[in-house]
C-alpha atoms as a printed R data frame, in Angstrom:
    type eleno elety resid chain resno       x       y       z
1   ATOM     1    CA   MET     A     1  13.589  20.504  34.816
2   ATOM     2    CA   GLU     A     2  10.968  17.919  35.709
3   ATOM     3    CA   LYS     A     3  11.434  14.564  34.032
4   ATOM     4    CA   THR     A     4   8.658  13.360  31.741
5   ATOM     5    CA   LEU     A     5   7.410   9.862  31.016
6   ATOM     6    CA   LYS     A     6   7.158   9.373  27.238
7   ATOM     7    CA   ILE     A     7   4.666   6.841  25.900
8   ATOM     8    CA   ASN     A     8   4.430   5.830  22.236
9   ATOM     9    CA   MET     A     9   1.482   3.877  20.841
10  ATOM    10    CA   PHE     A    10   1.920   4.482  17.109
11  ATOM    11    CA   GLY     A    11   4.055   1.888  15.340
12  ATOM    12    CA   GLU     A    12   4.952   0.170  18.610
13  ATOM    13    CA   PHE     A    13   4.162   0.382  22.311
14  ATOM    14    CA   SER     A    14   6.983   1.845  24.376
15  ATOM    15    CA   ILE     A    15   7.488   3.667  27.651
16  ATOM    16    CA   ALA     A    16  10.622   5.766  28.224
17  ATOM    17    CA   TYR     A    17  11.873   7.743  31.195
18  ATOM    18    CA   ASP     A    18  15.223   9.382  31.943
19  ATOM    19    CA   GLY     A    19  17.080   7.406  29.263
20  ATOM    20    CA   ASN     A    20  15.464   4.056  30.099
21  ATOM    21    CA   GLU     A    21  12.907   2.341  27.863
22  ATOM    22    CA   ILE     A    22  10.711  -0.731  27.709
23  ATOM    23    CA   ASN     A    23   8.812  -1.791  24.578
24  ATOM    24    CA   ASP     A    24   6.763  -4.648  23.198
25  ATOM    25    CA   GLN     A    25   9.257  -5.576  20.481
26  ATOM    26    CA   GLY     A    26  10.337  -9.202  20.725
27  ATOM    27    CA   SER     A    27   8.415  -9.814  23.953
28  ATOM    28    CA   ARG     A    28   6.567 -13.082  24.476
29  ATOM    29    CA   SER     A    29   4.562 -11.863  27.495
30  ATOM    30    CA   LYS     A    30   1.379 -11.150  25.570
31  ATOM    31    CA   LYS     A    31  -0.938 -10.818  28.580
32  ATOM    32    CA   LEU     A    32   1.516  -8.559  30.394
33  ATOM    33    CA   TRP     A    33   1.625  -6.133  27.486
34  ATOM    34    CA   THR     A    34  -2.115  -6.323  26.862
35  ATOM    35    CA   PHE     A    35  -2.720  -5.440  30.525
36  ATOM    36    CA   LEU     A    36  -0.355  -2.487  30.235
37  ATOM    37    CA   GLU     A    37  -1.632  -1.280  26.852
38  ATOM    38    CA   TYR     A    38  -5.231  -1.401  28.018
39  ATOM    39    CA   LEU     A    39  -4.532   0.616  31.179
40  ATOM    40    CA   VAL     A    40  -2.614   3.274  29.244
41  ATOM    41    CA   THR     A    41  -5.250   3.476  26.491
42  ATOM    42    CA   PHE     A    42  -8.067   3.989  29.016
43  ATOM    43    CA   ARG     A    43  -5.941   5.996  31.434
44  ATOM    44    CA   GLU     A    44  -8.655   8.556  32.096
45  ATOM    45    CA   ARG     A    45 -10.844   6.050  33.928
46  ATOM    46    CA   GLU     A    46 -10.734   3.142  36.351
47  ATOM    47    CA   VAL     A    47 -10.557  -0.340  34.865
48  ATOM    48    CA   TYR     A    48 -12.294  -2.932  37.001
49  ATOM    49    CA   GLN     A    49 -10.773  -6.329  37.628
50  ATOM    50    CA   SER     A    50 -13.709  -8.166  36.044
51  ATOM    51    CA   GLU     A    51 -13.205  -6.122  32.839
52  ATOM    52    CA   LEU     A    52  -9.547  -7.137  32.661
53  ATOM    53    CA   ILE     A    53 -10.327 -10.787  33.377
54  ATOM    54    CA   ASP     A    54 -12.817 -10.828  30.487
55  ATOM    55    CA   LEU     A    55 -10.216  -9.151  28.281
56  ATOM    56    CA   LEU     A    56  -7.308 -11.441  29.142
57  ATOM    57    CA   TRP     A    57  -9.204 -14.735  29.486
58  ATOM    58    CA   PRO     A    58 -12.290 -14.390  27.257
59  ATOM    59    CA   ASP     A    59 -12.833 -18.163  27.244
60  ATOM    60    CA   GLY     A    60 -12.750 -18.362  31.040
61  ATOM    61    CA   ASP     A    61  -9.834 -20.797  30.851
62  ATOM    62    CA   VAL     A    62  -8.286 -19.802  34.205
63  ATOM    63    CA   GLU     A    63  -9.137 -21.527  37.492
64  ATOM    64    CA   ASN     A    64  -8.567 -18.673  39.949
65  ATOM    65    CA   PRO     A    65  -8.697 -15.422  37.965
66  ATOM    66    CA   GLU     A    66  -8.385 -13.122  41.014
67  ATOM    67    CA   ASN     A    67  -5.135 -14.709  42.178
68  ATOM    68    CA   THR     A    68  -3.875 -14.897  38.619
69  ATOM    69    CA   MET     A    69  -4.559 -11.179  38.265
70  ATOM    70    CA   LYS     A    70  -2.523 -10.445  41.397
71  ATOM    71    CA   THR     A    71   0.406 -12.348  39.948
72  ATOM    72    CA   LEU     A    72   0.072 -10.549  36.621
73  ATOM    73    CA   LEU     A    73  -0.147  -7.160  38.369
74  ATOM    74    CA   HIS     A    74   3.121  -7.893  40.162
75  ATOM    75    CA   ARG     A    75   4.802  -8.797  36.860
76  ATOM    76    CA   VAL     A    76   3.491  -5.670  35.111
77  ATOM    77    CA   ARG     A    77   4.622  -3.399  37.935
78  ATOM    78    CA   SER     A    78   8.055  -5.029  37.879
79  ATOM    79    CA   LYS     A    79   8.247  -4.455  34.133
80  ATOM    80    CA   VAL     A    80   7.350  -0.763  34.204
81  ATOM    81    CA   ALA     A    81   9.776  -0.241  37.127
82  ATOM    82    CA   GLU     A    82  12.570  -0.904  34.645
83  ATOM    83    CA   VAL     A    83  12.218   2.662  33.371
84  ATOM    84    CA   GLY     A    84  13.104   4.014  36.796
85  ATOM    85    CA   ILE     A    85   9.732   4.686  38.455
86  ATOM    86    CA   GLU     A    86   8.280   2.500  41.192
87  ATOM    87    CA   GLY     A    87   5.634   0.242  39.622
88  ATOM    88    CA   LYS     A    88   3.145   0.918  42.434
89  ATOM    89    CA   ASN     A    89   3.323   4.622  41.620
90  ATOM    90    CA   LEU     A    90   2.448   4.031  37.954
91  ATOM    91    CA   ILE     A    91  -0.227   1.353  38.275
92  ATOM    92    CA   LEU     A    92  -2.690   2.109  41.036
93  ATOM    93    CA   TYR     A    93  -5.066  -0.430  42.577
94  ATOM    94    CA   ARG     A    94  -8.027   0.410  44.780
95  ATOM    95    CA   ARG     A    95 -11.178  -1.538  45.650
96  ATOM    96    CA   GLY     A    96 -11.047  -3.965  42.755
97  ATOM    97    CA   ALA     A    97 -10.128  -1.363  40.134
98  ATOM    98    CA   TYR     A    98  -6.858  -0.521  38.377
99  ATOM    99    CA   ARG     A    99  -5.794   2.840  37.046
100 ATOM   100    CA   TRP     A   100  -2.812   4.323  35.252
101 ATOM   101    CA   ASN     A   101  -1.430   7.243  37.256
102 ATOM   102    CA   THR     A   102  -1.970  10.316  35.073
103 ATOM   103    CA   HIS     A   103  -0.633  12.686  37.736
104 ATOM   104    CA   ILE     A   104   2.936  11.725  36.863
105 ATOM   105    CA   PRO     A   105   4.160  14.124  34.105
106 ATOM   106    CA   GLN     A   106   3.842  12.237  30.831
107 ATOM   107    CA   LEU     A   107   3.660  12.764  27.091
108 ATOM   108    CA   VAL     A   108   1.578  10.305  25.079
109 ATOM   109    CA   ASP     A   109   1.917  10.399  21.292
110 ATOM   110    CA   THR     A   110  -1.815   9.852  20.716
111 ATOM   111    CA   ASP     A   111  -2.577  12.928  22.854
112 ATOM   112    CA   VAL     A   112  -0.089  15.034  20.887
113 ATOM   113    CA   PHE     A   113  -1.524  13.753  17.607
114 ATOM   114    CA   GLU     A   114  -5.064  14.640  18.657
115 ATOM   115    CA   THR     A   115  -4.035  18.115  19.884
116 ATOM   116    CA   TYR     A   116  -2.261  18.986  16.641
117 ATOM   117    CA   TYR     A   117  -5.150  17.573  14.608
118 ATOM   118    CA   GLN     A   118  -7.718  19.709  16.412
119 ATOM   119    CA   GLU     A   119  -5.549  22.813  16.085
120 ATOM   120    CA   ALA     A   120  -5.051  22.231  12.336
121 ATOM   121    CA   TYR     A   121  -8.796  22.444  11.720
122 ATOM   122    CA   LEU     A   122  -9.595  25.398  13.959
123 ATOM   123    CA   PHE     A   123 -11.905  27.912  12.300
124 ATOM   124    CA   GLY     A   124 -10.110  31.032  11.084
125 ATOM   125    CA   ILE     A   125  -6.589  29.589  11.137
126 ATOM   126    CA   SER     A   126  -4.305  30.810   8.339
127 ATOM   127    CA   GLU     A   127  -3.366  28.428   5.544
128 ATOM   128    CA   GLU     A   128   0.305  28.594   6.524
129 ATOM   129    CA   GLU     A   129  -0.403  27.765  10.155
130 ATOM   130    CA   LYS     A   130  -2.789  24.990   9.133
131 ATOM   131    CA   ARG     A   131  -0.094  23.508   6.898
132 ATOM   132    CA   LYS     A   132   2.417  23.507   9.779
133 ATOM   133    CA   LYS     A   133  -0.071  21.797  12.097
134 ATOM   134    CA   LEU     A   134  -0.967  19.195   9.477
135 ATOM   135    CA   LEU     A   135   2.689  18.340   8.915
136 ATOM   136    CA   ALA     A   136   3.302  18.178  12.657
137 ATOM   137    CA   THR     A   137   0.337  15.822  13.043
138 ATOM   138    CA   ALA     A   138   1.602  13.571  10.246
139 ATOM   139    CA   GLU     A   139   5.067  13.477  11.816
140 ATOM   140    CA   ILE     A   140   3.685  12.082  15.086
141 ATOM   141    CA   TYR     A   141   2.099   9.089  13.345
142 ATOM   142    CA   LYS     A   142   4.735   6.345  13.113
143 ATOM   143    CA   GLY     A   143   2.417   3.485  12.170
144 ATOM   144    CA   ASP     A   144  -0.787   1.773  13.267
145 ATOM   145    CA   PHE     A   145  -2.031   2.165  16.819
146 ATOM   146    CA   LEU     A   146  -0.673  -0.720  18.942
147 ATOM   147    CA   PRO     A   147   0.202  -2.834  15.877
148 ATOM   148    CA   LYS     A   148   1.146  -5.955  17.863
149 ATOM   149    CA   SER     A   149  -2.391  -6.014  19.242
150 ATOM   150    CA   GLY     A   150  -3.921  -4.762  16.012
151 ATOM   151    CA   MET     A   151  -6.382  -7.666  15.655
152 ATOM   152    CA   GLU     A   152  -7.764  -7.362  19.183
153 ATOM   153    CA   PRO     A   153 -11.464  -6.316  19.081
154 ATOM   154    CA   TRP     A   154 -10.888  -3.388  21.449
155 ATOM   155    CA   VAL     A   155  -7.916  -2.091  19.398
156 ATOM   156    CA   VAL     A   156  -9.504  -2.252  15.915
157 ATOM   157    CA   PRO     A   157 -11.905   0.732  16.191
158 ATOM   158    CA   ILE     A   158  -9.283   2.934  17.858
159 ATOM   159    CA   SER     A   159  -6.684   2.026  15.237
160 ATOM   160    CA   THR     A   160  -9.176   2.707  12.440
161 ATOM   161    CA   TYR     A   161 -10.009   6.091  13.973
162 ATOM   162    CA   TYR     A   162  -6.381   7.276  14.065
163 ATOM   163    CA   HIS     A   163  -5.531   5.769  10.690
164 ATOM   164    CA   GLY     A   164  -8.435   7.573   9.032
165 ATOM   165    CA   ARG     A   165  -7.368  10.871  10.560
166 ATOM   166    CA   TYR     A   166  -3.782  10.324   9.456
167 ATOM   167    CA   LEU     A   167  -4.811   9.723   5.835
168 ATOM   168    CA   LYS     A   168  -6.931  12.880   5.868
169 ATOM   169    CA   VAL     A   169  -4.038  14.876   7.294
170 ATOM   170    CA   VAL     A   170  -1.605  13.596   4.641
171 ATOM   171    CA   CYS     A   171  -3.935  14.351   1.721
172 ATOM   172    CA   ASP     A   172  -4.838  17.804   3.061
173 ATOM   173    CA   ALA     A   173  -1.173  18.597   3.740
174 ATOM   174    CA   ALA     A   174  -0.198  17.459   0.225
175 ATOM   175    CA   GLU     A   175  -2.842  19.726  -1.320
176 ATOM   176    CA   SER     A   176  -1.648  22.641   0.789
177 ATOM   177    CA   LEU     A   177   1.979  22.019  -0.166
178 ATOM   178    CA   GLU     A   178   0.977  21.782  -3.824
179 ATOM   179    CA   SER     A   179  -0.602  25.230  -3.624
180 ATOM   180    CA   ILE     A   180   2.821  26.734  -2.797
181 ATOM   181    CA   GLY     A   181   4.794  24.463  -5.128
182 ATOM   182    CA   ALA     A   182   6.581  22.583  -2.325
183 ATOM   183    CA   TYR     A   183   6.794  19.354  -4.314
184 ATOM   184    CA   ASP     A   184   9.913  17.979  -2.597
185 ATOM   185    CA   ASP     A   185   8.049  18.181   0.708
186 ATOM   186    CA   ILE     A   186   5.130  16.290  -0.865
187 ATOM   187    CA   VAL     A   187   7.518  13.542  -1.973
188 ATOM   188    CA   SER     A   188   8.903  13.154   1.566
189 ATOM   189    CA   LEU     A   189   5.439  13.233   3.131
190 ATOM   190    CA   CYS     A   190   3.843  10.763   0.710
191 ATOM   191    CA   GLN     A   191   6.757   8.341   0.575
192 ATOM   192    CA   LYS     A   192   6.439   7.858   4.333
193 ATOM   193    CA   ALA     A   193   2.648   7.612   4.093
194 ATOM   194    CA   SER     A   194   2.729   5.088   1.224
195 ATOM   195    CA   ASN     A   195   5.095   2.908   3.239
196 ATOM   196    CA   LEU     A   196   2.699   3.000   6.194
197 ATOM   197    CA   ASP     A   197  -0.374   2.420   4.001
198 ATOM   198    CA   PRO     A   198   0.536   1.078   0.538
199 ATOM   199    CA   TYR     A   199  -3.120   0.630  -0.447
200 ATOM   200    CA   GLU     A   200  -4.297   4.265  -0.229
201 ATOM   201    CA   GLU     A   201  -4.421   5.287  -3.869
202 ATOM   202    CA   GLY     A   202  -4.838   9.017  -3.221
203 ATOM   203    CA   ILE     A   203  -1.421   9.170  -1.553
204 ATOM   204    CA   HIS     A   204   0.181   7.449  -4.543
205 ATOM   205    CA   GLN     A   205  -1.424  10.007  -6.849
206 ATOM   206    CA   HIS     A   206   0.012  12.917  -4.833
207 ATOM   207    CA   LEU     A   207   3.434  11.243  -4.855
208 ATOM   208    CA   ILE     A   208   3.441  10.570  -8.604
209 ATOM   209    CA   ARG     A   209   2.392  14.162  -9.383
210 ATOM   210    CA   ALA     A   210   5.114  15.543  -7.112
211 ATOM   211    CA   LEU     A   211   7.769  13.341  -8.711
212 ATOM   212    CA   MET     A   212   6.672  14.575 -12.132
213 ATOM   213    CA   LYS     A   213   6.733  18.208 -11.029
214 ATOM   214    CA   THR     A   214  10.294  17.815  -9.761
215 ATOM   215    CA   GLY     A   215  11.440  16.308 -13.059
216 ATOM   216    CA   ARG     A   216  11.804  12.753 -11.798
217 ATOM   217    CA   GLN     A   217   9.857  11.154 -14.635
218 ATOM   218    CA   GLN     A   218  11.535   7.754 -14.378
219 ATOM   219    CA   LYS     A   219  10.828   7.526 -10.652
220 ATOM   220    CA   ALA     A   220   7.228   8.580 -11.278
221 ATOM   221    CA   GLN     A   221   6.858   5.844 -13.903
222 ATOM   222    CA   ALA     A   222   8.511   3.255 -11.654
223 ATOM   223    CA   HIS     A   223   6.151   4.165  -8.824
224 ATOM   224    CA   TYR     A   224   3.113   3.884 -11.087
225 ATOM   225    CA   GLU     A   225   4.260   0.438 -12.220
226 ATOM   226    CA   TYR     A   226   4.752  -0.566  -8.570
227 ATOM   227    CA   VAL     A   227   1.211   0.580  -7.715
228 ATOM   228    CA   ASN     A   228  -0.237  -1.175 -10.768
229 ATOM   229    CA   GLN     A   229   1.441  -4.461  -9.823
230 ATOM   230    CA   LEU     A   230   0.505  -4.042  -6.148
231 ATOM   231    CA   PHE     A   231  -3.193  -3.573  -6.918
232 ATOM   232    CA   PHE     A   232  -3.154  -6.511  -9.345
233 ATOM   233    CA   THR     A   233  -1.561  -8.916  -6.874
234 ATOM   234    CA   LYS     A   234  -3.394  -7.769  -3.739
235 ATOM   235    CA   PHE     A   235  -6.896  -6.980  -4.970
236 ATOM   236    CA   GLY     A   236  -7.072  -8.265  -8.542
237 ATOM   237    CA   ILE     A   237  -7.851  -4.784  -9.880
238 ATOM   238    CA   THR     A   238  -6.129  -2.044 -11.820
239 ATOM   239    CA   PRO     A   239  -5.620   1.489 -10.482
240 ATOM   240    CA   SER     A   240  -8.398   4.025 -11.005
241 ATOM   241    CA   LYS     A   241  -8.878   6.175 -14.081
242 ATOM   242    CA   GLU     A   242  -7.288   9.133 -12.260
243 ATOM   243    CA   THR     A   243  -4.097   7.155 -11.673
244 ATOM   244    CA   THR     A   244  -3.892   5.837 -15.235
245 ATOM   245    CA   GLU     A   245  -4.344   9.400 -16.513
246 ATOM   246    CA   LEU     A   246  -1.265  10.327 -14.493
247 ATOM   247    CA   TYR     A   247   0.602   7.527 -16.263
248 ATOM   248    CA   LYS     A   248  -0.265   9.074 -19.618
249 ATOM   249    CA   GLU     A   249   1.161  12.385 -18.403
250 ATOM   250    CA   ILE     A   250   4.342  10.641 -17.316
251 ATOM   251    CA   ILE     A   251   4.778   9.094 -20.758
252 ATOM   252    CA   LYS     A   252   4.307  12.439 -22.468
253 ATOM   253    CA   GLY     A   253   6.981  13.891 -20.189
254 ATOM   254    CA   ASN     A   254   8.226  17.431 -20.023
255 ATOM   255    CA   LYS     A   255  10.861  17.401 -22.750
256 ATOM   256    CA   SER     A   256  13.060  20.447 -23.253
257 ATOM   257    CA   ALA     A   257  13.951  21.608 -26.770
258 ATOM   258    CA   GLU     A   258  16.651  19.453 -28.373
259 ATOM   259    CA   MET     A   259  18.229  20.249 -31.736
260 ATOM   260    CA   ASP     A   260  20.361  17.121 -32.073
261 ATOM   261    CA   LEU     A   261  18.265  14.347 -33.662
262 ATOM   262    CA   GLY     A   262  20.936  11.796 -32.737
263 ATOM   263    CA   ILE     A   263  20.386  12.509 -29.034
264 ATOM   264    CA   ILE     A   264  16.642  12.107 -29.473
265 ATOM   265    CA   LYS     A   265  17.160   8.788 -31.297
266 ATOM   266    CA   GLU     A   266  19.366   7.550 -28.464
267 ATOM   267    CA   ASP     A   267  16.635   8.461 -25.968
268 ATOM   268    CA   LEU     A   268  14.060   6.569 -28.047
269 ATOM   269    CA   ARG     A   269  16.197   3.446 -28.424
270 ATOM   270    CA   GLU     A   270  15.520   0.419 -26.200
271 ATOM   271    CA   SER     A   271  18.448  -0.517 -23.986
272 ATOM   272    CA   GLU     A   272  17.791  -4.252 -24.328
273 ATOM   273    CA   ALA     A   273  15.345  -5.368 -27.013
274 ATOM   274    CA   GLN     A   274  14.632  -8.927 -25.900
275 ATOM   275    CA   GLY     A   275  11.435 -10.806 -26.700
276 ATOM   276    CA   ALA     A   276   8.088  -9.258 -27.601
277 ATOM   277    CA   PHE     A   277   7.249  -5.733 -26.489
278 ATOM   278    CA   PHE     A   278   5.345  -5.630 -23.188
279 ATOM   279    CA   CYS     A   279   3.611  -2.389 -22.209
280 ATOM   280    CA   GLU     A   280   0.944  -1.022 -19.900
281 ATOM   281    CA   TYR     A   281  -2.636  -1.251 -21.173
282 ATOM   282    CA   GLU     A   282  -2.897   2.526 -21.700
283 ATOM   283    CA   ILE     A   283   0.065   2.386 -24.076
284 ATOM   284    CA   PHE     A   284  -1.299  -0.769 -25.723
285 ATOM   285    CA   LYS     A   285  -4.483   1.132 -26.555
286 ATOM   286    CA   ASP     A   286  -2.495   3.837 -28.373
287 ATOM   287    CA   ILE     A   287  -0.518   1.225 -30.330
288 ATOM   288    CA   TYR     A   288  -3.746  -0.597 -31.215
289 ATOM   289    CA   ARG     A   289  -5.293   2.614 -32.554
290 ATOM   290    CA   LEU     A   290  -2.183   3.352 -34.589
291 ATOM   291    CA   GLU     A   291  -2.261  -0.159 -36.073
292 ATOM   292    CA   ALA     A   292  -5.986   0.286 -36.853
293 ATOM   293    CA   ARG     A   293  -5.170   3.459 -38.807
294 ATOM   294    CA   SER     A   294  -2.392   1.677 -40.671
295 ATOM   295    CA   ALA     A   295  -4.640  -1.302 -41.463
296 ATOM   296    CA   ALA     A   296  -7.260   1.024 -42.943
297 ATOM   297    CA   ARG     A   297  -4.628   2.464 -45.281
298 ATOM   298    CA   THR     A   298  -2.631  -0.648 -46.228
299 ATOM   299    CA   GLY     A   299  -5.208  -3.417 -45.870
300 ATOM   300    CA   GLN     A   300  -2.796  -5.355 -43.652
301 ATOM   301    CA   THR     A   301  -4.466  -7.949 -41.437
302 ATOM   302    CA   VAL     A   302  -3.883  -7.604 -37.705
303 ATOM   303    CA   HIS     A   303  -5.264 -10.037 -35.142
304 ATOM   304    CA   LEU     A   304  -5.951  -9.535 -31.470
305 ATOM   305    CA   GLY     A   305  -5.569 -12.493 -29.110
306 ATOM   306    CA   LEU     A   306  -6.912 -12.830 -25.593
307 ATOM   307    CA   LEU     A   307  -5.478 -15.345 -23.103
308 ATOM   308    CA   THR     A   308  -7.526 -16.099 -19.987
309 ATOM   309    CA   THR     A   309  -6.584 -18.234 -16.976
310 ATOM   310    CA   THR     A   310  -9.314 -20.028 -15.015
311 ATOM   311    CA   ASP     A   311  -9.614 -22.836 -12.498
312 ATOM   312    CA   ALA     A   312 -11.119 -26.226 -13.330
313 ATOM   313    CA   GLN     A   313 -14.640 -24.834 -12.834
314 ATOM   314    CA   GLY     A   314 -14.054 -21.949 -15.245
315 ATOM   315    CA   ARG     A   315 -13.800 -19.385 -12.458
316 ATOM   316    CA   GLN     A   316 -11.046 -16.933 -11.641
317 ATOM   317    CA   PRO     A   317  -8.405 -18.679  -9.483
318 ATOM   318    CA   GLU     A   318  -7.559 -17.344  -6.039
319 ATOM   319    CA   LEU     A   319  -5.143 -14.421  -6.209
320 ATOM   320    CA   LYS     A   320  -1.964 -16.047  -4.872
321 ATOM   321    CA   LEU     A   321  -2.211 -18.922  -7.345
322 ATOM   322    CA   LEU     A   322  -3.270 -16.593 -10.146
323 ATOM   323    CA   ASN     A   323  -0.409 -14.123  -9.708
324 ATOM   324    CA   ARG     A   324   2.196 -16.877  -9.656
325 ATOM   325    CA   ASN     A   325   0.901 -18.369 -12.907
326 ATOM   326    CA   MET     A   326   0.382 -15.019 -14.608
327 ATOM   327    CA   ASP     A   327   4.073 -14.227 -14.056
328 ATOM   328    CA   ARG     A   328   4.979 -17.545 -15.664
329 ATOM   329    CA   LEU     A   329   2.566 -16.941 -18.539
330 ATOM   330    CA   ARG     A   330   4.107 -13.553 -19.243
331 ATOM   331    CA   GLU     A   331   7.508 -15.221 -19.679
332 ATOM   332    CA   VAL     A   332   6.043 -17.830 -22.041
333 ATOM   333    CA   ILE     A   333   4.327 -15.178 -24.186
334 ATOM   334    CA   ALA     A   334   7.595 -13.252 -24.540
335 ATOM   335    CA   GLN     A   335   9.282 -16.408 -25.852
336 ATOM   336    CA   CYS     A   336   6.491 -17.532 -28.212
337 ATOM   337    CA   VAL     A   337   5.690 -14.362 -30.158
338 ATOM   338    CA   ARG     A   338   7.823 -12.199 -32.418
339 ATOM   339    CA   ARG     A   339   9.922  -9.304 -31.169
340 ATOM   340    CA   GLY     A   340   7.729  -6.946 -33.179
341 ATOM   341    CA   ASP     A   341   4.524  -8.139 -31.486
342 ATOM   342    CA   VAL     A   342   2.994  -6.267 -28.558
343 ATOM   343    CA   TYR     A   343   1.272  -7.620 -25.462
344 ATOM   344    CA   THR     A   344  -0.170  -6.303 -22.218
345 ATOM   345    CA   ARG     A   345  -1.872  -7.489 -19.056
346 ATOM   346    CA   TYR     A   346  -5.504  -6.581 -19.584
347 ATOM   347    CA   SER     A   347  -6.919  -7.789 -16.283
348 ATOM   348    CA   VAL     A   348  -5.862  -9.771 -13.268
349 ATOM   349    CA   SER     A   349  -6.376 -13.031 -15.208
350 ATOM   350    CA   GLN     A   350  -5.892 -12.000 -18.875
351 ATOM   351    CA   PHE     A   351  -3.241 -10.973 -21.397
352 ATOM   352    CA   LEU     A   352  -3.899  -9.247 -24.736
353 ATOM   353    CA   ILE     A   353  -1.586  -9.898 -27.694
354 ATOM   354    CA   MET     A   354  -1.458  -7.897 -30.936
355 ATOM   355    CA   LEU     A   355  -0.295  -9.914 -33.966
356 ATOM   356    CA   PRO     A   356   0.337  -7.697 -37.038
357 ATOM   357    CA   ALA     A   357   0.619  -9.178 -40.553
358 ATOM   358    CA   THR     A   358  -0.781 -12.488 -39.363
359 ATOM   359    CA   SER     A   359  -3.529 -14.633 -40.871
360 ATOM   360    CA   TYR     A   360  -6.206 -16.161 -38.653
361 ATOM   361    CA   GLU     A   361  -4.664 -19.616 -39.087
362 ATOM   362    CA   SER     A   362  -1.187 -18.350 -38.135
363 ATOM   363    CA   GLY     A   363  -2.634 -16.476 -35.189
364 ATOM   364    CA   GLU     A   364  -4.336 -19.636 -33.946
365 ATOM   365    CA   LYS     A   365  -1.030 -21.481 -34.158
366 ATOM   366    CA   VAL     A   366   0.694 -18.755 -32.100
367 ATOM   367    CA   MET     A   367  -1.984 -18.813 -29.396
368 ATOM   368    CA   GLY     A   368  -1.999 -22.619 -29.345
369 ATOM   369    CA   ARG     A   369   1.803 -22.663 -29.048
370 ATOM   370    CA   ILE     A   370   1.622 -20.346 -26.040
371 ATOM   371    CA   CYS     A   371  -0.895 -22.634 -24.326
372 ATOM   372    CA   ARG     A   372   1.160 -25.770 -25.036
373 ATOM   373    CA   ASN     A   373   4.437 -24.217 -23.913
374 ATOM   374    CA   PHE     A   374   2.841 -22.913 -20.747
375 ATOM   375    CA   ARG     A   375   1.459 -26.349 -19.932
376 ATOM   376    CA   SER     A   376   4.701 -28.160 -20.728
377 ATOM   377    CA   SER     A   377   6.820 -25.762 -18.656
378 ATOM   378    CA   ASN     A   378   4.287 -25.759 -15.800
379 ATOM   379    CA   PRO     A   379   2.810 -29.276 -15.787
380 ATOM   380    CA   LYS     A   380   1.553 -29.006 -12.204
381 ATOM   381    CA   ALA     A   381  -0.084 -25.598 -12.619
382 ATOM   382    CA   ALA     A   382  -3.614 -25.761 -11.185
383 ATOM   383    CA   VAL     A   383  -5.022 -23.399 -13.829
384 ATOM   384    CA   ILE     A   384  -6.541 -23.782 -17.283
385 ATOM   385    CA   LEU     A   385  -5.474 -21.502 -20.140
386 ATOM   386    CA   LYS     A   386  -8.018 -20.486 -22.787
387 ATOM   387    CA   PHE     A   387  -7.653 -18.218 -25.802
388 ATOM   388    CA   SER     A   388  -9.784 -16.360 -28.303
389 ATOM   389    CA   LEU     A   389  -8.708 -14.590 -31.495
390 ATOM   390    CA   GLN     A   390 -10.346 -11.909 -33.642
391 ATOM   391    CA   PRO     A   391  -9.219  -9.652 -36.500
392 ATOM   392    CA   MET     A   392  -8.681  -6.020 -35.705
393 ATOM   393    CA   CYS     A   393 -11.366  -3.634 -36.925
394 ATOM   394    CA   PRO     A   394  -9.632  -1.091 -39.201
395 ATOM   395    CA   LEU     A   395 -10.382   2.513 -38.379
396 ATOM   396    CA   GLU     A   396 -13.073   3.900 -40.658
397 ATOM   397    CA   PHE     A   397 -12.528   7.480 -41.771
398 ATOM   398    CA   GLY     A   398 -15.558   9.543 -42.646
């Protein structure tokens, strides 16, 4: 059987042959690997010396580029020879142009990815065959194209191209798997994809739904909370309406019939009731509406407090600073309000607090205490804390 050169460009750059391998992990020879990556990427054409000189020394900071290129070529050929093939046979040079030798039997992961992708979207293909091709395509993708060179101008558009195709493949494969109820396969597919791209919300939605369908409600809730926190800290936003609707479904759960009230009470009980009750905003809304109904019936006064963090100019602080101080503020709120009070993170820079059976004057004291305690426990915090307080509007029944 003829030996094959195997080249990977997703997740890392590596070349393997007959049990030997070289890769760009831990290497300090940036120009050597750039030279090699560029030749392999554009292996279907000649790459002229002037093109490589512009690529490797864009600022022209080399005195004799032609001689320097000869030295670099020798180093690159010596490097690729480590896999067991003569470097001159892999990297060809003729009349001022370099070329990767494509006549040597080789398997490049980007070529396999593209072949499977094209086959998955052939007209007339059965849904089962399409699903197999989509999953095969997704399996080839191990990470971004040439990640160690990911910020290079010539790499960015190619990386974006493959990444976009990968996300399409994952979402289409998840929908196809959902149509046959293969939810465990969706979990495996989307867990890998969410690790490779944690900011693609559609993948998280597929994963959460699949976890719910397989009865893993707690894992679904934990993943939603992870996504919520991730989007807060990275972008200063909350997940979309579609994702928060999934959270409501998680909370409802798929409970089986249970005749023992004691078991149900045990399920309802908090494991550790410490401090005020913190919840997601969607749950806070339900509690608020319940309190509004109760206030309409009993006449009890409930106040709603809003805490906002700003910088000295009254603007939203930069995210890294904001997230650090919002975590500290959450701890202070838990210590300053009663265990029966409820609070939530309303936005990237704000907390909402519900204060039942509290007068306006008492509510002001609570909010002021939070601000003072935050400042005293974080005297060097470069943020300003402001609060506002209003009575709840009781629900009016027609």
